[in-house]
C-alpha positions in Angstrom: 73.6 91.5 105.0 76.3 91.3 107.7 78.7 89.7 105.2 78.3 92.6 102.8 79.0 95.1 105.6 82.3 93.4 106.5 83.2 93.3 102.8 82.6 97.0 102.4 84.6 97.8 105.6 87.5 95.7 104.3 87.3 97.6 101.0 87.4 101.0 102.7 90.3 99.9 104.9 92.2 98.6 101.8 91.5 101.9 100.0 92.8 103.9 102.9 95.9 101.7 103.1 96.5 102.2 99.4 96.1 106.0 99.8 98.6 106.1 102.6 101.1 104.0 100.7 100.8 106.3 97.7 101.2 109.4 99.9 104.3 107.9 101.5 105.9 107.1 98.1 105.1 110.7 97.0 106.8 112.1 100.1 109.8 109.9 99.4 109.8 111.2 95.8 109.8 114.8 97.0 112.6 114.1 99.4 114.7 112.5 96.7 113.9 115.2 94.2 114.9 118.0 96.5 118.0 116.3 97.9 121.3 117.8 97.0 123.1 114.5 97.1 121.9 110.9 97.1 124.0 108.3 99.0 123.7 105.4 96.5 122.9 107.1 93.2 124.7 109.8 91.2 121.4 111.0 89.8 117.8 111.0 91.1 116.6 109.5 87.8 116.8 105.8 88.8 115.2 106.0 92.3 112.5 108.3 91.0 111.8 106.0 88.1 111.6 103.0 90.4 109.1 104.7 92.7 107.0 105.9 89.8 106.8 102.3 88.5 105.8 101.0 91.9 103.1 103.7 92.2 101.8 103.0 88.7 101.6 99.3 89.6 99.6 100.1 92.7 97.3 102.4 90.9 96.7 100.0 88.0 96.1 97.1 90.3 93.9 98.7 92.9 92.1 101.6 91.2 91.9 100.2 87.6 91.2 96.6 88.8 93.5 95.1 86.1 93.6 91.8 88.0 90.0 91.2 87.1 91.1 90.9 83.4 92.6 87.6 84.3 89.9 86.4 86.7 86.6 87.5 85.1 84.7 84.7 86.8 85.5 86.1 90.3 84.1 89.5 89.3 81.0 87.9 87.9 80.4 86.0 91.2 80.9 89.1 93.2 78.5 91.1 91.1 75.8 88.5 91.8 76.5 88.3 95.5 77.8 84.7 95.4 
């Protein structure tokens, strides 16, 4: 039972970290989108696209659990408490 509790706490912590990371990237997107001039880019398109791709990767990996598509055995063991 103690092992499951630690696992849940770790999952909650990871979820909070992912939420904070997505919030920080969203704040950066806002700052880039509202900036008059960007120091390295002539347009906001490239940095905003890169941030969008990073956020999409985080969402797909964490919330959609796409990594389980390549490791179905691990998911099966976790479901059975092994």
